[in-house]
GULUMPA-321013 format. One line per 10 residues: their letters; for each residue x, y, z of C-alpha. Coordinates in pm, 1 decimal. Layout:
a) X:Y:Z | ...
***
This chain:
qvqlvesggg) 9059.1:8349.8:10150.4 | 9255.4:8497.6:10414.0 | 9058.5:8732.6:10603.3 | 9139.1:8979.1:10928.2 | 8885.9:9207.1:11124.2 | 8967.9:9474.7:11348.3 | 8719.5:9538.5:11622.6 | 8720.8:9772.4:11964.8 | 8869.2:10119.7:11810.0 | 8639.7:10440.9:11972.8
lvqpggslrl) 8676.3:10756.1:12106.4 | 8900.2:10732.3:12468.7 | 9054.6:11044.6:12684.5 | 9369.5:11090.4:12740.5 | 9550.9:10826.0:12976.6 | 9232.2:10571.9:12913.4 | 9266.6:10262.5:12782.7 | 9132.2:10039.2:12502.4 | 9182.3:9686.2:12377.5 | 9154.0:9614.8:11966.7
scaasgftld) 9093.5:9294.2:11863.3 | 9198.7:9106.6:11531.3 | 8981.6:8804.0:11423.4 | 9175.8:8587.4:11166.1 | 8937.0:8368.7:10864.7 | 9060.9:8128.2:10628.6 | 9392.8:8042.5:10812.7 | 9561.8:7928.1:11116.3 | 9726.8:8165.5:11280.4 | 10039.0:7924.0:11441.7
yyiigwfrqa) 10241.3:7978.1:11106.0 | 10214.4:8348.7:11100.0 | 10330.6:8665.4:11174.4 | 10043.0:8952.3:11288.6 | 10122.7:9276.4:11286.1 | 9936.4:9614.5:11379.3 | 9974.0:9905.3:11194.1 | 9825.9:10276.6:11270.0 | 9776.1:10547.5:10991.6 | 9744.2:10878.4:11086.1
pgkeregisc) 9616.0:11153.9:10838.5 | 9874.1:11264.5:10610.7 | 10154.5:11012.6:10739.3 | 10273.5:10699.3:10640.2 | 10179.6:10379.3:10792.4 | 10356.2:10328.1:11071.6 | 10459.8:9917.3:11259.5 | 10379.0:9959.1:11645.7 | 10348.3:9580.5:11717.6 | 10368.6:9229.2:11587.3
irsrdgsary) 10312.0:8909.4:11728.4 | 10484.1:8506.7:11593.3 | 10176.3:8325.3:11696.9 | 10383.3:7982.5:11707.7 | 10569.2:8091.5:12078.7 | 10383.5:8421.5:12124.3 | 10724.7:8668.0:12044.1 | 10686.5:8957.3:12047.4 | 10821.0:9309.3:11895.1 | 10744.6:9640.1:11982.4
vdsvkgrfti) 10807.4:10023.5:11867.0 | 10975.9:10216.2:12050.0 | 10649.2:10489.2:12123.8 | 10464.7:10218.9:12238.9 | 10651.6:9979.9:12496.9 | 10550.6:10015.3:12820.8 | 10171.8:10110.4:12662.6 | 10094.8:9899.3:12419.5 | 10103.2:9495.4:12480.4 | 10020.3:9263.5:12147.6
srdnakntvy) 9904.2:8915.1:12284.9 | 9718.8:8605.2:12086.5 | 9484.5:8298.5:12176.1 | 9528.1:8042.7:11894.2 | 9208.8:7881.5:11978.5 | 8988.7:8182.4:11833.5 | 9216.2:8249.4:11609.0 | 9280.3:8655.6:11706.6 | 9518.8:8865.7:11788.0 | 9449.0:9156.3:12064.4
lqmnnlkped) 9650.2:9459.7:12111.7 | 9607.5:9622.4:12459.7 | 9645.3:9969.5:12490.5 | 9664.8:10132.8:12805.7 | 9825.5:10541.7:12872.9 | 9670.4:10653.5:12525.7 | 9757.0:11002.1:12420.0 | 9639.0:11214.4:12124.8 | 9951.7:11117.2:11927.0 | 9812.5:10737.7:11903.9
tavyycaavr) 9532.8:10895.2:11704.4 | 9478.9:10688.6:11396.4 | 9322.8:10432.9:11211.1 | 9439.8:10089.8:11338.9 | 9504.1:9741.1:11137.9 | 9605.1:9427.7:11159.4 | 9788.2:9247.4:10918.9 | 9916.6:8876.5:10830.6 | 10213.4:8766.1:10657.7 | 10326.0:8386.8:10635.3
ttvpvlsprs) 10674.8:8350.5:10776.3 | 10886.0:8335.7:11119.3 | 11073.9:8623.8:11129.4 | 10862.8:8928.0:11345.3 | 10900.9:9238.7:11082.1 | 10686.6:9567.1:11139.9 | 10799.5:9719.0:10784.9 | 10394.5:9749.5:10678.0 | 10564.4:9651.8:10310.3 | 10661.4:9258.4:10403.8
ytswgqgtqv) 10220.1:9216.5:10491.6 | 10065.4:9040.5:10258.2 | 9693.1:9036.1:10358.1 | 9528.9:9329.5:10587.4 | 9219.5:9400.3:10796.8 | 8985.0:9696.4:10649.3 | 9110.5:9912.8:10989.1 | 8947.0:10052.2:11305.0 | 8950.5:10430.8:11415.9 | 9111.0:10494.0:11759.1
tvss) 9066.2:10878.9:11858.3 | 9243.0:10981.0:12191.4 | 9083.6:11391.3:12284.2 | 8947.9:11482.9:12574.0
***
């Protein structure tokens, strides 16, 4: 049974940093794309980054390029999202998701397994 559990969210001031973790169980990362998504109140879920676990190839949406970094530890079956220089507009519930494919995709509709989400609030 595929399970994903996010952690690391919280309240941070603008300009601050957080690291989100996505712990996977029931499967190994090697054959999967893991993506990070966020959903703010009243907005659609948005894909912000994804990584091909086999080789670390990553994609980012323009709004987070240069600020967010996705990485994985295959030995721990965990994917991370390091978020730096956070802005109030980054406030959202952040989700990780998985899909068994080799193509890094950012569309939420492409993903088949989801975590429960973790809240990130950027506010002074």
